[in-house]
C-alpha positions in Angstrom: 42.6 155.5 61.5 43.9 159.5 60.7 47.1 160.7 62.9 47.7 163.6 62.7 51.7 164.5 63.2 52.9 168.6 63.5 56.1 168.4 64.0 55.5 172.4 65.9 54.0 170.7 69.0 56.9 167.6 69.5 59.4 170.8 69.0 57.2 172.7 72.2 56.9 169.7 73.9 61.0 168.9 73.9 61.9 172.7 75.0 59.2 172.3 77.8 60.8 169.3 79.0 64.2 170.6 78.6 63.5 173.4 80.5 62.0 171.7 83.2 65.3 169.6 83.4 67.6 172.9 83.7 65.9 174.7 86.2 65.1 171.2 88.5 69.3 170.8 87.5 69.8 174.7 88.9 67.5 173.4 92.5 69.7 170.8 93.4 73.4 172.2 94.1 75.4 169.1 92.0 79.0 168.9 92.3 81.6 166.8 90.9 84.1 165.5 92.3 87.3 163.7 91.5 89.0 161.0 94.3 92.7 159.5 93.1 92.7 155.7 94.8 96.3 155.2 96.7 97.4 153.0 93.7 96.8 155.7 91.2 98.8 158.0 93.0 101.7 155.3 93.8 101.8 154.7 89.6 102.3 158.2 89.6 105.2 158.1 91.3 106.6 155.3 89.4 105.6 157.2 85.9 107.3 160.5 87.6 110.8 158.1 88.1 110.7 156.4 85.2 110.3 159.7 82.8 113.1 161.6 84.4 115.3 158.2 84.2 118.2 158.4 81.9 117.7 155.4 79.0 120.9 154.4 76.8 119.6 156.3 74.0 122.0 155.3 71.7 121.4 151.0 72.9 117.2 152.3 72.6 118.0 152.9 69.0 119.8 150.7 68.0 116.8 147.7 68.7 114.1 150.4 67.3 116.2 150.5 63.3 116.8 146.7 64.1 112.4 146.1 65.0 112.4 148.4 61.8 115.0 146.5 59.2 113.1 142.9 61.0 116.8 141.5 61.8 115.5 142.1 65.7 116.0 138.1 66.9 114.4 137.4 69.8 116.3 134.2 72.0 113.9 132.2 73.1 115.2 129.7 75.4 116.8 132.8 77.0 113.5 133.8 77.5 111.9 130.9 79.0 114.6 130.2 81.1 114.3 134.4 82.6 110.6 133.7 83.4 110.6 129.9 84.8 113.9 131.8 87.1 111.4 134.1 88.2 108.7 131.0 89.2 111.0 129.7 91.3 111.8 132.5 92.9 108.4 133.5 93.8 107.7 130.3 94.7 110.0 130.8 97.8 
């Protein structure tokens, strides 16, 4: 069995389909819309507030430097106690 493959036929079929698709898209007046949820709006407010908040740059720079030099030490006991405290307070 011999199969003739003519690339021009394939290209013409593709072009015809593309033209039909474009015409169909033009006929229907579709519009895109975006809705932002109330939670997203609230998060946006908090992000804006955080950006406008003054951060103690000296303390932040000190921590960055310690991390960069691999000398930043974390007190795991203090973190654990804080977590336990938060859990106890949230269960009340």
